[in-house]
C-alpha positions in Angstrom: -18.9 3.9 -18.5 -16.4 5.3 -20.9 -14.6 8.0 -18.8 -11.7 7.0 -16.6 -12.3 7.0 -12.9 -9.6 7.1 -10.3 -8.7 3.7 -8.7 -10.8 1.7 -11.1 -9.3 -1.3 -12.8 -11.1 -3.7 -15.2 -10.2 -7.3 -14.9 -12.0 -9.8 -17.1 -14.5 -7.1 -18.0 -15.4 -6.5 -14.4 -14.7 -3.2 -12.5 -12.6 -3.3 -9.3 -11.7 -0.6 -6.9 -8.0 -0.9 -6.4 -5.9 1.5 -4.3 -2.4 1.1 -2.9 -1.9 1.3 0.9 0.4 4.1 2.2 4.0 3.0 2.4 4.0 3.6 6.1 1.5 0.8 6.5 3.2 -1.7 4.3 4.2 -4.7 6.4 1.4 -4.0 9.0 0.1 -7.3 10.3 -3.5 -6.3 9.6 -2.8 -6.1 5.8 -1.6 -9.7 5.6 1.2 -8.8 3.2 -1.1 -7.0 0.7 0.0 -3.8 -1.0 -3.5 -2.9 -2.3 -7.0 -2.5 -1.1 -9.0 -4.3 -3.7 -12.8 -4.8 -3.8 -15.2 -5.6 -6.6 -17.7 -2.9 -7.7 -21.0 -4.7 -8.1 -22.9 -2.0 -9.8 -23.3 -2.1 -13.6 -20.8 0.4 -15.2 -23.6 1.5 -17.6 -25.6 2.8 -14.6 -23.5 5.8 -13.7 -25.4 6.8 -10.6 -25.2 3.4 -9.0 -21.6 2.9 -10.1 -20.5 6.3 -8.6 -22.4 5.4 -5.4 -20.5 2.1 -5.1 -17.2 3.9 -5.8 -18.0 6.4 -3.1 -18.8 3.7 -0.5 -15.6 1.8 -1.4 -13.5 5.0 -1.3 -15.0 5.9 2.1 -14.3 2.3 3.4 -10.7 2.6 2.3 -10.2 6.0 4.0 -11.8 4.7 7.2 -9.7 1.5 7.2 -6.4 3.4 6.6 -7.1 6.1 9.2 -8.1 3.4 11.7 -4.8 1.6 11.1 -2.9 4.9 11.6 -4.7 6.0 14.7 -5.2 2.7 16.6 -1.9 1.0 15.8 0.6 3.8 15.8 3.0 1.9 18.1 3.0 -1.1 15.6 3.7 1.3 12.7 6.5 3.1 14.6 8.1 -0.3 15.5 7.9 -1.5 11.9 9.4 1.7 10.6 12.2 1.5 13.2 12.9 -2.1 12.3 13.0 -1.2 8.6 15.4 1.7 9.2 17.6 -0.5 11.3 17.7 -3.3 8.7 18.5 -0.7 6.0 21.3 0.7 8.1 22.8 -2.7 8.7 22.6 -3.6 5.0 24.3 -0.3 4.2 27.0 -0.8 6.9 27.7 -4.4 5.8 27.9 -3.3 2.1 30.4 -0.6 3.0 32.4 -3.0 5.2 32.3 -5.7 2.5 33.6 -3.2 -0.1 36.3 -2.0 2.3 37.5 -5.6 2.8 37.4 -6.7 -0.8 38.6 -3.5 -2.4 41.1 -2.0 0.0 42.4 1.4 -1.0 46.2 1.6 -0.9 47.9 4.8 0.2 
């Protein structure tokens, strides 16, 4: 299959469906620290019909998995987002405080 298809990567001559998870889901316990949904396409790339059918089934599996994580675990996602925002705020505050201590501005 010579044309480029979205979310397809070739590794060692074999096609893989590889798609990044939405940033809102990163850090979700169900993802085990993974950034990508990655599955092997078992159909021969020369058989376009079978290849596209495999791609469609993996794409549907990704969409179903992601929507399930969003719908079922919204409280976990919100908690993770709040934790990330709090940590970002603390880092920013400490950086500002550290700068104020080490680089005082004289009147």
